[in-house]
C-alpha positions in Angstrom: -46.7 77.2 -6.4 -49.6 74.8 -6.1 -47.6 71.8 -7.2 -47.1 69.3 -4.5 -44.0 67.1 -4.3 -44.6 63.3 -4.4 -44.9 62.0 -0.9 -44.7 58.5 0.5 -42.1 57.2 -1.9 -39.6 56.0 0.6 -42.2 54.2 2.7 -43.9 52.6 -0.3 -40.8 50.9 -1.7 -40.3 48.3 1.0 -44.0 47.1 1.2 -44.2 46.9 -2.6 -41.1 44.7 -2.6 -42.5 42.5 0.2 -45.9 42.3 -1.6 -44.1 41.3 -4.9 -42.1 38.7 -3.1 -45.1 37.3 -1.4 -47.0 37.2 -4.7 -44.0 35.4 -6.4 -43.9 32.9 -3.5 -47.7 32.2 -3.8 -47.3 31.7 -7.6 -44.5 29.3 -7.0 -46.5 27.4 -4.4 -49.5 27.2 -6.8 -47.3 25.9 -9.5 -45.9 23.3 -7.1 -49.4 22.1 -6.2 -50.4 21.9 -9.8 -47.3 19.9 -10.6 -47.9 17.6 -7.7 -51.5 17.0 -8.8 -50.4 16.2 -12.3 -47.8 13.8 -10.9 -50.5 12.1 -8.8 -52.7 11.7 -11.9 -49.8 10.3 -13.9 -49.1 7.8 -11.1 -52.7 6.6 -11.1 -52.5 6.2 -14.9 -49.3 4.2 -14.6 -50.9 2.0 -11.9 -53.8 1.3 -14.3 -51.3 0.4 -17.1 -49.4 -1.9 -14.6 -52.7 -3.7 -13.7 -53.4 -4.2 -17.4 -49.9 -5.6 -18.0 -50.4 -8.0 -15.1 -53.6 -9.2 -16.7 -51.8 -9.7 -20.0 -49.0 -11.6 -18.2 -51.7 -13.9 -16.6 -53.1 -14.6 -20.1 -49.6 -15.4 -21.4 -49.1 -17.8 -18.5 -52.4 -19.5 -19.3 -51.4 -19.8 -22.9 -48.1 -21.3 -21.9 -50.0 -23.8 -19.8 -52.2 -24.6 -22.7 -49.1 -25.0 -24.9 -47.7 -27.5 -22.4 -51.0 -29.4 -22.4 -50.8 -29.5 -26.2 -47.3 -30.8 -26.1 -48.6 -33.6 -23.8 -51.4 -34.4 -26.3 -48.7 -34.6 -29.0 -46.7 -37.0 -26.9 -49.9 -39.1 -26.4 -50.5 -39.0 -30.2 -47.0 -40.3 -30.8 -47.5 -43.1 -28.3 -50.7 -44.0 -30.1 -48.9 -44.0 -33.4 -46.3 -46.3 -32.0 -49.0 -48.6 -30.8 -50.6 -48.5 -34.2 -47.3 -49.4 -35.8 -47.0 -52.3 -33.4 -50.6 -53.3 -34.2 -49.8 -53.1 -37.9 -46.9 -55.5 -37.5 -48.8 -57.9 -35.3 -51.6 -60.3 -36.2 -54.9 -58.6 -37.3 -57.0 -60.7 -34.9 -54.9 -59.8 -31.9 -56.8 -57.5 -29.6 -54.9 -54.5 -28.4 -56.0 -51.6 -26.2 -57.4 -49.8 -29.3 -58.9 -52.7 -31.2 -62.6 -51.9 -30.3 -62.2 -48.4 -31.8 -60.6 -49.8 -34.9 -63.4 -52.2 -35.4 -66.0 -49.4 -34.8 -64.4 -47.1 -37.3 -63.8 -49.7 -40.0 -67.3 -51.2 -39.6 -68.8 -49.4 -42.5 -65.8 -49.4 -44.9 -63.6 -52.4 -43.9 -64.9 -55.9 -43.6 -63.7 -57.9 -40.6 -63.7 -61.1 -42.5 -61.2 -59.8 -45.1 -59.0 -58.1 -42.4 -56.3 -60.8 -42.6 -56.4 -61.0 -46.4 -56.3 -57.3 -47.6 -53.3 -55.2 -46.4 -54.7 -52.1 -48.2 -57.9 -52.1 -46.1 -55.6 -52.3 -43.0 -53.7 -49.2 -44.1 -57.0 -47.4 -44.9 -58.3 -48.1 -41.4 -55.0 -46.9 -39.9 -55.2 -43.6 -41.8 -58.8 -43.2 -40.7 -57.7 -43.7 -37.1 -54.9 -41.1 -37.6 -57.4 -38.6 -39.1 -59.8 -39.1 -36.2 -57.0 -38.6 -33.7 -55.9 -35.4 -35.4 -59.5 -34.2 -35.5 -60.0 -35.0 -31.7 -56.7 -33.3 -30.9 -57.7 -30.2 -32.9 -61.1 -30.0 -31.2 -59.5 -30.5 -27.8 -57.0 -27.6 -28.4 -59.7 -25.4 -29.8 -61.9 -26.1 -26.8 -59.1 -25.2 -24.5 -57.9 -22.1 -26.4 -61.4 -20.8 -27.1 -62.1 -19.7 -23.4 -58.8 -18.0 -23.2 -59.3 -16.1 -26.5 -62.8 -15.2 -25.4 -61.5 -14.0 -22.0 -58.8 -12.0 -23.8 -61.3 -10.5 -26.1 -63.6 -9.6 -23.2 -60.7 -8.0 -21.3 -59.7 -5.9 -24.3 -63.3 -4.9 -24.8 -63.6 -4.1 -21.1 -60.4 -2.1 -21.3 -61.8 0.0 -24.2 -65.0 0.5 -22.2 -63.0 1.7 -19.2 -61.1 4.1 -21.4 -64.3 5.5 -22.9 -65.8 5.7 -19.4 -62.8 7.6 -18.2 -63.0 10.1 -21.0 -66.8 10.4 -20.4 -66.1 11.1 -16.7 -63.5 13.7 -17.6 -65.9 15.5 -20.0 -68.6 15.2 -17.4 -66.2 16.7 -14.7 -65.4 19.6 -17.0 -69.1 20.1 -17.7 -69.9 20.0 -14.0 -67.2 22.4 -13.1 -68.4 24.8 -15.8 -71.9 24.5 -14.5 -70.7 25.1 -11.0 -68.9 28.3 -12.1 -72.0 29.5 -13.9 -74.2 28.7 -10.8 -71.8 30.6 -8.6 -72.0 33.6 -10.9 -75.8 33.3 -11.0 -75.9 32.9 -7.2 -73.7 36.0 -6.9 -76.1 38.0 -9.1 -79.3 36.8 -7.3 -80.6 39.5 -5.0 -81.1 38.6 -1.4 -84.4 39.5 0.2 -83.9 42.9 1.7 -87.2 43.3 3.3 -90.2 41.3 4.6 -92.1 41.8 1.3 -89.3 40.1 -0.6 -89.3 37.2 1.9 -93.1 36.8 1.6 -92.8 36.9 -2.2 -90.1 34.1 -2.1 -92.3 32.0 0.1 -95.2 32.4 -2.2 -93.1 31.4 -5.1 -92.1 28.2 -3.3 -95.7 27.5 -2.5 -96.6 28.0 -6.2 -93.9 25.6 -7.3 -95.2 23.0 -4.8 -98.8 23.4 -6.0 -97.6 23.0 -9.6 -96.0 19.7 -8.8 -99.2 18.6 -7.1 -101.3 19.6 -10.1 -99.0 17.6 -12.4 -99.4 14.5 -10.1 -103.2 14.9 -10.1 -103.3 15.3 -13.8 -101.3 12.0 -14.3 -103.6 10.2 -11.9 -106.8 11.5 -13.7 -105.3 10.5 -17.1 -104.7 7.0 -15.8 -108.2 6.7 -14.4 -109.9 8.2 -17.4 -108.6 5.6 -19.8 -111.2 3.1 -21.2 -111.4 -0.1 -19.2 -111.6 -3.1 -21.5 -113.0 -6.2 -19.8 -111.6 -9.5 -21.0 -111.9 -13.1 -19.9 -108.9 -12.8 -17.7 -109.9 -9.4 -16.2 -109.3 -5.9 -17.2 -107.0 -4.9 -20.0 -103.4 -4.1 -18.7 -103.1 -0.8 -20.5 -106.2 0.9 -19.0 -106.9 -1.1 -15.9 -106.3 0.2 -12.4 -104.7 -3.1 -11.7 -101.8 -2.4 -14.1 -98.3 -2.0 -12.8 -97.9 1.3 -14.6 -100.8 3.0 -12.8 -99.8 5.4 -10.1 -102.6 4.2 -7.6 -102.6 0.6 -8.6 -103.9 -1.9 -6.1 -104.4 -5.7 -6.6 -107.7 -7.4 -6.3 -108.7 -11.0 -5.8 -111.0 -11.0 -8.9 -110.8 -14.1 -11.1 -112.9 -15.2 -14.1 -115.3 -16.9 -11.6 -115.8 -13.7 -9.6 -119.6 -12.8 -9.4 -120.9 -9.6 -11.0 -121.8 -8.1 -7.6 -118.1 -7.8 -6.7 -117.5 -6.3 -10.1 -120.2 -3.6 -9.5 -118.7 -2.8 -6.1 -115.3 -2.3 -7.7 -116.9 -0.1 -10.4 -118.7 2.0 -7.7 -115.4 2.4 -5.7 -113.6 3.4 -8.9 -116.3 6.0 -9.8 -116.2 7.3 -6.2 -112.5 7.6 -6.3 -112.6 9.3 -9.6 -115.2 11.9 -8.4 -113.0 12.6 -5.3 -109.9 13.1 -7.5 -111.9 15.3 -9.9 -113.0 17.5 -7.0 -109.5 17.7 -5.6 -108.2 18.6 -9.1 -110.7 21.3 -9.5 -109.9 22.7 -6.0 -106.2 22.7 -6.9 -106.9 24.4 -10.2 -108.9 27.1 -8.4 -106.1 27.6 -5.9 -103.5 27.7 -8.7 -105.6 30.3 -10.6 -105.9 32.5 -7.5 -102.1 32.3 -6.9 -101.4 33.2 -10.5 -103.7 36.2 -10.2 -101.9 37.3 -7.0 -98.4 36.7 -8.3 -98.8 37.1 -12.0 -97.4 35.0 -14.9 -98.6 31.9 -16.8 -97.7 28.3 -16.5 -98.7 25.5 -18.9 -98.1 22.1 -17.4 -98.7 20.1 -20.5 -96.4 22.2 -22.5 -93.7 22.0 -19.9 -94.0 18.2 -19.7 -93.7 18.0 -23.5 -90.7 20.3 -23.5 -89.1 18.2 -20.8 -89.7 15.0 -22.7 -88.3 16.5 -25.8 -85.2 17.7 -24.0 -84.7 14.3 -22.4 -84.9 12.7 -25.8 -82.4 15.1 -27.2 -80.1 14.5 -24.2 -80.2 10.8 -24.8 -79.6 11.2 -28.5 -76.6 13.5 -27.8 -75.3 11.1 -25.2 -75.4 8.2 -27.6 -73.7 10.4 -30.2 -71.0 11.4 -27.7 -70.5 7.7 -26.8 -70.1 6.8 -30.5 -67.6 9.7 -31.0 -65.7 8.6 -28.0 -65.5 5.0 -29.3 -64.3 6.3 -32.7 -61.7 8.5 -31.0 -60.5 5.7 -28.8 -60.0 3.5 -31.9 -58.2 6.2 -33.7 -56.0 7.2 -30.7 -55.1 3.6 -29.7 -52.1 3.7 -32.0 -50.7 6.8 -30.4 -50.6 5.3 -26.8 -46.9 4.5 -26.8 -45.9 8.0 -28.1 -48.2 9.6 -25.6 -46.7 7.5 -22.8 -43.1 8.5 -23.7 -44.3 12.1 -23.9 -45.9 11.9 -20.5 -42.7 10.3 -19.1 -40.6 13.2 -20.5 -43.1 15.7 -19.1 -42.9 14.0 -15.7 -39.1 14.2 -15.8 -39.3 17.9 -16.9 -41.8 18.6 -14.1 -39.5 17.0 -11.6 -36.5 19.0 -12.7 -38.6 22.2 -12.7 -39.9 21.3 -9.2 -36.3 20.9 -7.9 -35.4 24.3 -9.5 -38.4 26.0 -8.0 -37.7 24.5 -4.6 -34.1 25.8 -4.8 -35.4 29.2 -5.9 -37.9 29.3 -3.0 -35.1 28.5 -0.5 -32.9 31.1 -2.0 -35.7 33.7 -1.8 -36.5 32.8 1.8 -32.8 33.0 2.8 -32.5 36.4 1.1 -35.7 37.6 2.8 -34.4 36.4 6.2 -31.1 38.1 5.7 -32.5 41.4 4.4 -32.7 44.0 7.2 -36.1 45.4 8.2 -36.9 49.1 8.8 -38.6 49.8 12.1 -40.5 53.1 12.1 -40.9 54.5 15.6 -43.0 57.5 16.5 -41.1 60.5 17.8 -42.7 62.5 20.5 -42.0 66.2 20.4 -42.2 68.4 23.5 -44.9 70.9 24.0 -44.4 74.1 22.0 -41.8 72.5 19.7 -42.9 71.2 16.3 -40.7 69.8 13.5 -41.4 72.9 11.5 -40.1 75.1 14.3 -37.0 72.9 14.6 -36.3 73.2 10.9 -36.8 77.0 11.0 -34.3 77.3 13.9 -31.9 75.0 12.1 -32.1 77.4 9.1 -31.5 80.4 11.3 -35.0 81.8 11.3 -35.6 82.4 15.0 -38.1 85.3 14.7 -41.0 83.0 13.7 -42.8 81.0 16.4 -45.1 78.5 14.8 -47.5 78.2 17.8 -48.0 82.0 18.0 -48.3 82.2 14.3 -51.1 79.6 14.4 -52.9 81.5 17.1 -52.7 84.7 15.2 -54.1 83.0 12.1 -57.0 81.7 14.2 -57.6 85.3 15.5 -57.4 86.7 12.0 -59.8 84.1 10.7 -62.3 85.1 13.4 -61.8 88.8 12.7 -64.9 90.4 11.2 -63.1 93.4 9.8 -61.4 91.3 7.1 -63.1 90.5 3.8 -64.3 87.1 2.9 -61.4 86.5 0.6 -58.9 87.4 3.3 -60.6 85.2 5.8 -60.6 82.3 3.3 -56.9 82.9 2.6 -56.1 82.9 6.3 -58.0 79.7 6.9 -56.3 78.0 3.9 -52.9 79.2 5.2 -53.6 77.7 8.6 -54.8 74.4 7.0 -51.6 74.2 4.9 -49.5 74.9 7.9 -51.2 72.1 9.8 -50.8 69.6 7.0 -47.2 70.7 6.5 -46.5 70.1 10.2 -47.9 66.6 10.0 -46.0 65.8 6.9 -42.8 67.1 8.4 -43.4 65.0 11.4 -43.7 61.9 9.2 -40.5 63.0 7.4 -38.7 63.3 10.7 -39.9 59.8 11.7 -38.7 58.4 8.4 -35.4 60.2 8.6 -34.8 59.0 12.1 -35.5 55.4 11.0 -33.2 55.7 8.0 -30.5 57.2 10.1 -30.8 54.4 12.6 -30.7 51.9 9.7 -27.7 53.6 8.3 -26.0 53.3 11.7 -26.8 49.6 11.8 -25.5 49.1 8.3 -22.4 51.0 9.1 -21.8 48.9 12.2 -22.4 45.8 10.2 -20.1 47.0 7.5 -17.4 47.7 10.1 -18.0 44.2 11.5 -17.6 42.7 8.0 -14.5 44.8 7.4 -13.0 43.4 10.7 -14.0 40.0 9.7 -12.4 40.5 6.3 -9.3 41.7 8.1 -9.3 38.6 10.3 -9.8 36.5 7.2 -7.0 38.2 5.4 -4.7 37.6 8.4 -5.8 34.0 8.6 -5.3 33.6 4.9 -1.7 35.0 5.3 -1.1 32.6 8.1 -2.4 29.7 6.0 -0.2 30.8 3.2 2.8 30.7 5.6 1.7 27.3 6.8 1.4 26.2 3.2 4.9 27.5 2.5 6.1 25.7 5.6 4.4 22.5 4.4 6.1 23.0 1.0 9.4 23.2 2.8 8.6 20.1 4.8 7.7 18.3 1.6 11.1 19.5 0.2 12.8 18.1 3.2 10.8 15.0 2.9 11.9 14.7 -0.7 15.5 15.1 0.3 15.0 12.4 3.0 13.5 10.1 0.4 16.5 10.7 -1.9 18.7 10.0 1.1 16.8 6.9 1.9 17.1 5.7 -1.7 20.8 6.4 -1.7 21.1 4.6 1.6 19.1 1.7 0.3 21.3 1.5 -2.8 24.4 1.8 -0.7 23.2 -1.1 1.4 22.6 -3.2 -1.7 25.9 -2.4 -3.4 28.0 -2.2 -0.3 27.8 -5.3 1.8 29.9 -3.9 4.7 27.3 -1.2 5.3 24.4 -3.6 5.1 26.2 -5.9 7.5 26.1 -3.2 10.2 22.2 -3.4 10.3 20.2 -6.5 10.8 17.4 -7.6 8.5 14.7 -6.8 11.0 16.2 -3.3 11.5 16.2 -2.7 7.7 12.6 -3.8 7.4 11.4 -1.7 10.3 13.3 1.3 8.9 11.7 0.9 5.5 8.2 0.4 6.9 8.6 3.4 9.2 9.8 5.7 6.4 7.0 4.6 4.1 4.3 5.0 6.8 5.6 8.4 7.7 5.7 9.5 4.1 2.1 8.4 3.4 0.7 10.0 6.6 2.4 13.3 5.9 1.3 13.4 2.3 -2.4 12.6 3.2 -2.5 15.1 6.0 -1.0 17.9 3.9 -3.4 17.2 1.1 -6.5 17.2 3.2 -5.5 20.2 5.2 -4.6 22.3 2.2 -7.8 21.4 0.4 -10.1 22.1 3.4 -8.4 25.4 4.2 -8.6 26.6 0.7 -12.2 25.6 0.3 -13.4 27.2 3.6 -11.5 30.4 3.1 -12.6 30.8 -0.5 -16.3 30.4 0.6 -15.9 32.9 3.4 -14.2 35.4 1.2 -16.8 35.2 -1.5 -19.6 35.5 1.1 -17.9 38.5 2.7 -17.4 40.2 -0.6 -21.0 39.6 -1.7 -22.3 40.9 1.7 -20.1 44.0 1.5 -21.3 44.7 -2.0 -25.0 44.4 -0.9 -24.3 46.7 2.1 -22.6 49.3 -0.2 -25.6 49.2 -2.5 -28.0 49.6 0.4 -26.0 52.6 1.8 -26.1 54.2 -1.6 -29.9 53.7 -1.8 -30.3 55.2 1.7 -28.2 58.2 0.8 -30.2 58.8 -2.3 -33.4 58.6 -0.3 -32.1 61.0 2.4 -31.0 63.4 -0.3 -34.4 63.3 -1.9 -36.0 64.0 1.5 -33.7 67.0 2.1 -34.6 68.4 -1.3 -38.3 68.0 -0.6 -37.9 69.6 2.9 -36.0 72.5 1.4 -38.6 73.0 -1.3 -41.4 73.0 1.3 -39.6 75.5 3.5 -39.0 77.8 0.5 -42.7 77.5 -0.4 -44.0 78.4 3.0 -41.4 81.2 3.4 -42.6 82.7 0.1 -46.2 82.3 1.2 -45.6 84.1 4.5 -43.9 87.0 2.6 -46.7 87.3 0.1 -49.4 87.1 2.8 -47.6 89.8 5.0 
C-alpha cells in the first residue's frame, strides 16, 4: 500500500537525451580542438625542418661554388704545366713568366751555371715546381673548404643544441603545468580570512617575513664589515676591504699609496661609526624579531635557512647539468630514428585529418537530426474553481458522490476536532496531505498527457502530410514510368527511322535513278539533320531519365525513413500514455481503498 509508483519518467527522457547529445557534441568539439592544436604543432615542426633543409641547400651551393673554383685552379695548373713543357723545350737561359720562381726554387739544389749542361737537374727542378704547385693548390682548397666545414659543423652543433633546448623547454613546460595544478589545489585548500582576527594575523605574518628579510640583509652587511682589513702597499685587501666590488655597501675612495695617515684615520673612524650604527640597528631588529616571535609563536633560523637554500641551489644545478647530459645522450641516440618518426607523424596527421572529416560529418548529421526532431512544449492547464483533476477523474470513472473540495474541508474539520484521539487526528492529517500531493501529481500528469496528445496530433498530421506526399510521389513516379515508356517507344520509332534512313541511303547508293532525284546538297542536309536530331534526342532522354530516377529515389528513401521515424515515435508515445493510464488507475484504486478503510 505504501509503495509509490515511479514518477517523472516521461519528463526525464527528453532532457536526458538532450544532455547526452550536448555532452557528445562537447566531447567532439574538444577532440577537434586537440587535433587542431596537434596539427599546428606539427606544422611548426615541419617549418623548422624546412628551414634546416634550406640551410643545407645553401651549404651545398657553397660547396658547388668551391668545386667550380677548384676546377678553375686545375685549369690554371694545366696552363702552368703547358708553360713548363714549353720552357723545357726552349732554351734554359730564356726568361719566361715563371723563370724567377724556378731560379728561387732551384737555388739550393740546382746550380745555374750547369743548367744548360745537365738535363737531369732541369727535370728535377720541374718536378719540384710541380710539387710546390700541387701543395699550393691543396692548401688553397683546404683554406677554402675549411670555413665551410666549420660552418657546417657549427650549424649541426647548433641544431643539436636547439633540439636539446626544445626538449628542455617541453620538460620545463610539463613541470610548470604540474606546479600550476599543485598551486591551484593548494590555493583551493587555503582558508580565506573569515574574521578580523584572521586578517590581522595574516598582516602580522607578512610583517614578520619582511623583518626576516631585513635581518638577513643586515647580517650580510655585518659579516662583510667584520672581516679583517689587510693594509697593503696598494690599499686594502680586495677580499675584506669595504672598497671591494663584492661588498654590499662598497664605495670608492681617492686613497693612493701617497695618501697621508690623517685621511686613513678619518676613513677608519667613519668605518667604525658605520659599524656601530649597523650593530645597533641589527640589535634593534633582533629585539623586534624576538618580540614578534613571542607574539606569533614559532622559530626561525636564518643561517640554517641560508645554508639549506644554498644546498638546494647546488643540488638543482647538479640535477640540471645531469638532465642536460641525459638530453644530449638521448638526442644522439634518437637521431637515427628521425626519419621513421617523421613518417609516423605524417601518417598520424593524415589519420587525424580523416578522423576530423568524419567527426565534422558526424556533427553535421547530429545537428540535422536535432533540428528535425520535434520538441515537446509543456503548457500549464488552468482548472476552474471547485474542479480539480482528481474530481474530473472520479467523475470520468462514474464516482459522482465524492466531492473533493468538501472532502478536504471535512478532513480539516476532523483534524481540528478535539474528540478524536491523537492517532485518528494523525491519520486524518496524513490523508489530507496525501490527497493534496495526489492532486498536484495528477495535475502534472494532466499537463503531460495534454502535451503528449498535442504532440500525437502533430505527429499524426505530419504522418498524413507525408502519406499525401508519398501518394503524390507515387503518382509522379507512375507518370515518369509512363513517360519513360513513351520515350522507349520514341526510341523504337527512332530506331526504325534510322533503319529506314540506312535503307534509303543504301538505295541511293545502289540505285542511281533514286539518287538523281535529290541533289548533293539536299542529301548532305538530310544526313546532317538526321544525325543532329538523333544525338539531341538521345542526350535529352539520357539526362532526363537519370535526373528523374535520381531525384525520385532520394525523395522516396527520405519519405520512407521519415515515416519509419514517425511510426517509432508514435509507438513510444502510445507506450508512455499507457504507462500513465496504468499509474493513474493504480493511484485511483489506492485512494479508493484508503477512503473505504478510513470510513
